[in-house]
N, C-alpha and C positions, 0 to 999 in steps of 0.2 A: 920241508924247506920251501920257502916262498921265493919266487922270482918276480920282482916288480921292476918295470921299466917305464921311464918317463921320457918321451921324445917329442920333438916339435917338427911337424911336417906341414909345409905350406901355411904356416901361421896357426895351425891347430895343434893344441897340446893333446897328446894321446897318452893315456895311462894304460898299460897292459901288463899282464902277468898271469901266472898260474896260481890262482887263489879263489876260494869260493866267493860268491857275491855278497854273502853276509859279512865276510871279513873286510871286503872292499869298502863297505859303508861305515864300519866302525873303526875306531883307532886300534892300533895293534895292542894286544894284551901284554901284560908284564911277562917277562921270560919265566918259564917254569922248568923244572928238572925234566930231562928227556927220559922217556920210559926205558926200561931195561930191554936188552935184545930179546929176552924170552917173551916179553909181553907183545912184541910186534908180530903181527900175522905174516906168515911167509907165503900166503896165497897171492898169486899175481893178479893184477887188475886186467879185465878183458880189454882188448884193443878197441878203440872207438872207431865208429864208421866215419866216413868223410862228412856226412850230415851232422853228426854229433860234434865233430871237431869244429865245424863252422859255427854251430850254435854256441859252443864253449868260447870260441874266439869273440863272437858278438857279445856274449855275456860279460867277458872279462875286459873288453875295450871300452873305455869311457872317453868320449870326445868332449873336451872342454872348450866352450866358445864356438861350437860348430854351428854354422848358420842354418836356419830352417830351409829345407829343400822344397821347392815348389813341386806340385804333383806333375806339372807339365813344363818342360823347358824347350826353348828354341835356340838355334845358333844363328847369329847374324854376322855376315862377312861383308864389310863395305864401310861407308862413312855417312855421317849426317851432314846435310847441306842446309845452310840457312837461306831461306827464300823470303822475299818481302811480301807482306800481306796488306800493307797500307802505305799510302804516300801522302805527304804534305803537298798542298797546291803550289804551283809555281808563283813566284812573286817578281814584280818589276818595281823597283824603287828609283826615284830620281834624286840625285845628290843636289846640294845647294848650287853647285856650279853648272847644273843642267845635264850632267852625265847620267845615263841610265845604267843601273846595275840589275842584271837579269839572273835570277836564281831559279833553275829548273826544279821540277818536282823531285823531292827527295824521299826515300823510304823512311818510315818512322816505326814500323812494327814488323817483326819477323816471326817465322815459325821454322822448325827444323823438320826435314823429311829424310828418311833413311833411303839411301841409294846403294844397291848391292844385292846380295843374295841372302834370303832367310830360309833356313831349313828347320823343319819340325820333326819330332821323333816318329810320328806316324807316316813319314815319307812325303809330307807336304813340301812344296817348293814354291818360293815366290821371288821373282827377280824384278827390281825396280831400277829404271835408268832415267837419267835426265837427258831428254832429247834436245832441248834448246829453250829459247825464250820467244815470246810473242811481245812485240812492242805496241802497247795501247796508247802511247803518248803521241802527241802531234807537235810539230815545231812551233816555237813561240815566234810570232811575227811582230816586228816593231817597225815603225816608220822612222826613217833616219833622214835628216836634212842633208842635202848635198851642196857644198860650196866650192867655188873655184879657187885659184891661187890668190886672187885679190880679196877673197873673203865675201864675194857676192853670192847670194843665194841663187842656186840654179833649179832646185826642185827637191823632191823627196824620193826615197827608195825604200822598198820593203826588204828588211833583213830578217833571215830565218836563223833561229837559235835552236839547237837540239833540246828536246824535252822527252827523254826516254822514260817510259813507264813499263818496265819489263816484268812479265809474269812467266814463270817456268811452265814447261810442258813435260810431264812425266809419263812413262810407259811402264805398266806393270804386267808381268806374265805370271799366272798362277797355275800350278799343276797339282 
């Protein structure tokens, strides 16, 4: 008597049962007449050792759609942080009415960095933290005319506008 089980575990279809490997690869044969009780041997089968049982289980389990397992795996606990790698230059444009529009430097390209803890099976440990940012930008200075209440020109003043170009600082500890 064959016992065949099909189950789905974590998205993997598993076919298991008690049947020889040759039967598993071929379609089931047409039913035949069962042998007479006299023809069946009454000798008991020897009990399998745990290693033999494990080999039998491995032989009789077929994983359908099982992903390939890499030889070496790591575990990451943390998050990925997008950090800017390139900036567009700041722009100052003047409108037809004479008003100035100031656009500071803006990031245009990014990369991701993993921050958190990475563990490897050989006992390796790596911890990466985002410590902060360094501002490489300088303020944008513009000359602004100063007028009084009557609209008379009094002079000019220098006005500063923020222009932050932030670059991250990471700290990594490896053990």
